[in-house]
N, C-alpha and C positions, 0 to 999 in steps of 0.2 A: 368214215372217214373220207376225204375227200383226195380222187383217186387225181395222178398229174393231167389229167386233159380237161376237169373241171377247175385246177386252178392255172392252165391258160388261160380258162374263157374269164376266168373274174382279171385275166389283165390285161386282154383284146377286149373285151367286151365296158368291162368295166363295173363297178362292185356292184352300183345298183340294178343294172341293167341284170346281173349274173344272181345274184341274191334271189330276183324276182322269178329268175329263173328254175332255180332250185326249189323254191316253195311251189310252183306249180306241176313241176316235179315229185316234191312229197303230195302232193296234192290227190297226184292222178295214181301214184301209188299205194298211201296208205288211206286216204278219208274218200275214194270212192270205191262204189262195190263194183265187183269185174259182171264180164256181161252174166244176164239171166239167161240159166239152159233150164228148158221143157218149161213149163207154168211158175208164176210167180204169186200163185194165191189169187187171183182173180178167177169167177165165176167163168168167166169165155173160157180159164184151161179146164174145166169139165168138161163145154161141148166136144172138145178135139178130142176128148175119153184115148184109149189104148195110144192113138198114135202121138200124142203127144207125150207118155206114157216110154213107149218104146223110141221117140227120137230123142226124149231125153236119155237115155237107157246106154243108146249108139255113142251119143255126145258123150258123157261117161265115161265110157267105155276109148274112146278116144284120146279123153284125156287121160284119162289112168297110162295109155302103152306113151304118150307125151311123155308123161313128169318121168316113167321109166326111165325110158331114152334117155330125156334130160339129167338122168338121176347116173344113168350108167357111163355118159360121153362126160360128169359131173367128175366120177370117183376115175376113171379113165387120163383122162388130166392130170389129176391130184395125183395119182402114181407116177405120172409120166416127170410132171412135176418134181414129186422127192427123189425119182432117183436121177433125175436132171443136175439137182442142188446136192446130192449124195457123193455123183459123180465128180462134181466140181469141185466142195468141200477136200474129198478123198485128193483130189488132184492137189490142190494148196498144199494140201498135207506133208504130197511127196514131192515135192516141189522145193519147202521148207526143206526138208529134210535131207535131200539133194545139196543143199542152197551150205547148209551146215557141216554135212560132209565132205563138200570144195572146202571149207572156210578151216576146217583142220586136216587138211591135206595141204593145202599150202603152208600152215602154221609149222606143220610137220616138216617140210620138206620134200613130201612124196610129190613129186613128178609123174612115177608113173600110176600112183594111185588119181591122182588129174587129169591126165590123160582117160584113165575109165569111166573116171563120173563124167567128163565131158564129150565120149565116142557113145554112155547113155541118155545124156542129159547135155544137150549144146548150151540152152537156152540159161542152165542153169552159172554161165559165166558174168552174166549181166544181172543178175538175180543178187537182190540187196538185202544186207542181212541186218545184224546190233549195227544201229547209230547211222541205218543207211549204206554201210560200205556193201561194196563187191568183193568178188574176189582177188583183184588185182589190187584193188586198196590195199589188201592185206597182206599180198606180195611185197608189195612197195614196201609198206610198212617191217618188217620180216626181215627186207635186203633179201627176198629169193627170188632172185634176179633172174636163173633160167625160167621158174614159174612164170615170172612176167610176162619173158619173151616167147614164151611158148601160148598165154591167154592172149597176147596182143597179135601170137600169129593166128589164132582161130578164129578169136573174136574182137577186131579192132576196135568195135563200140565200145568196147571195156570201158576204155581210155576216154570214153566221154563222162561216165556214171558220176553223177553226181550222188554224196552223201548227205546227210542229214543237214547239215551247214555249208554244204553247195559244192564241197570241195571235193572236185576231180582226184583222181590217182595223180596228178601230174603237180597238183601245187600237196599231196601228200609226200611225193619226191622231192620239189625244192627247200620244204618244210624241213623233212630227215635230211638235207646234202646226197639224197642218192642220185648221183651222176650219171651213172651208167641207167640206170632206170629210166631218170630225167631223155637220157637221148633216144632210147628204147621208145617211149612212149611221144617223143614230137617228130621220129623216122615214120610212126604207124599213122598217127594221129597227129598232125601239122594245127588243125582248129583248136584241141586243149590247150594249148599255149594260150589262149584268148580269153577261155570262159573262166568266169567272176564266179567266185564265191560270196558268202553271205554278207561279206565286207568289202563289198565290191572290187577283191582284188585277184589280180590272175597270177597265175606260179609266178613271173619275174618279179612280181612287189613280194610276194611272202619269200624271194629268196635274196634278194635285195633287201629286204626288213632283219633278216636272220647272218647277214653277213656273207653266203654263202657264194662265193666270189666266182668259180670254177662254173656251178647253176647258172647266174645269170650271164656268164659267156654263153654260155650254151642258149639260152631262153632267147638271147639277143641274135643270133647268128638265124636261130630259126623265126622270133617272131620281136623283130628291130619296132614294129609301132606301138610295142605293149610298154618304150624305156619312157616313161613320163613322171615315174616315183623314186622313193626310195630315200631322198635329200632328207625328206622329214624323221626318218627312224635313224637317222643319226650316222651310219654308215657310211662313212667320207670311202675308205678304199673300195666299195662297191659302188657309189655314185660314181667315181670317177671313171667308171668304165662306161658308164650310162652317158657321159657326155655325150659321143659321138655318134647316138643315134635316139630315137624319134621325134618330136618334131619340136623344131627350134624355139619358139614361141613358150610350148611347154616345158621345157628341156630351161632356158631361161629363168620362167617366172619359178621355178621348182628354187633351184639358187637362189634365187633373190631371199626366199619363202623360208628357205632352209638358214639366214641369217651371217653372222657373222665368221661365223666356223668354216662358210661353204665358201667365205669369198676366193681363197684361193685359187677354189677350180675355176673359177671362170677363165684364170690364162691358161687352163687345160682347154676347158672350150674351144677356145682361142685356139689355140692349136689344132684340135680334132677338128676345127669345122673349116678354119681357112678356105677361101676369102669369105667374111662376115658381111653377109647386105647389113645397107644404114640400120635398117628395125633393128638388126641384133647389134651392131653398134650401140644404137638407143638406147637396150637393155642390158649394157653395161654399166655396172656405175662408176660416175663421177667426183671423187679418185676412186680409184679400183686397190688397195693392196694387194700385192703380190701381183699384177698382171706384166709388171716390165718382164718376168720368165719367158713369157711370152712375142717378146719382142724382136728375138734373132728372129723368131719362124715369122712374125708380121713383114721386116724386114727385107726376107729371103722371098716371100713372095712377091712382094709389089710396095714402093713407095705411098701408095696411098693406105694399105692394107699397115706400113712403118707409122702412119703420119694417123689412122685411127686411135693406132694406139697407144701413140704416144700422146695422146688429148686425154684419155683416160688413167694415165700413171697417176699414184700416188705421190704428193707432193716430196717426198724424201725420195723416189725413184727420178723423178721427175729435174730434181737436182743435180743430182749425180749426174745424170746424164748431159745435162746442160756441161758442170765440171767437165767431164769426157769428152765432149764437143769440142770446149774450146782449148 
């Protein structure tokens, strides 16, 4: 078999040159005879007599000793390799056993057992088990809040472990509506709020899609830049929470993409974001049903904002406003 060095040669020198080099190596190692020791069968070898024979003998002894030394070295190396391999295998087995014990202790809500396991094997906290889940995934899923807080205390990095679907424990907490766990994880590892799963969703996306308003508010406070979705999933009561956070252009684009059902949310957006820039007003549909709800807030802010709001009113609202003004 070709070793990695030869594969690198193929990549760096080129296939043709590497094949030629391999042929030369093969010719030298297999086809060409080794150096001739002593006589080669010619008449001149008999002239040297016993001198040639004694030279051959001493060279043979040296070769024999050399071969024996090489064999001893190979045997010693193989023994060390086997010992190292056995040690590595045993270590992996032990780590797997510890991880299984930790998962079982978490599910059983046995905090003393969790402490004992992590005292003896701290690395077990971030080791992944079935479906790539770590102990914190399990603590969140089974709502073991005290254990979750302990895991975050002794191993904060466990909050960043991703399972087979690239979901962090915070994704799991958002999906299961575990508000206490969400708060603990965000406090211990704020970066977890922006981590994406295999579907490119962050924990806020997950909570918004499932309608967990309390979790959405908590995650918005921790990472307002994550608020660029949720409208497409039809969770309007959650979507209204998102209107005050996230990049304006992305939020307005999401509102527009959500269709007629999201039209009334433009009024909530205006109230939450006053004063709107010219670019934001341009992104508000004209006419925009339900926008009249934002008129009072726009009037209270400035005549310019009120005029922009009136320009986007639906015809029935604009007509009613003209009648009231008259």
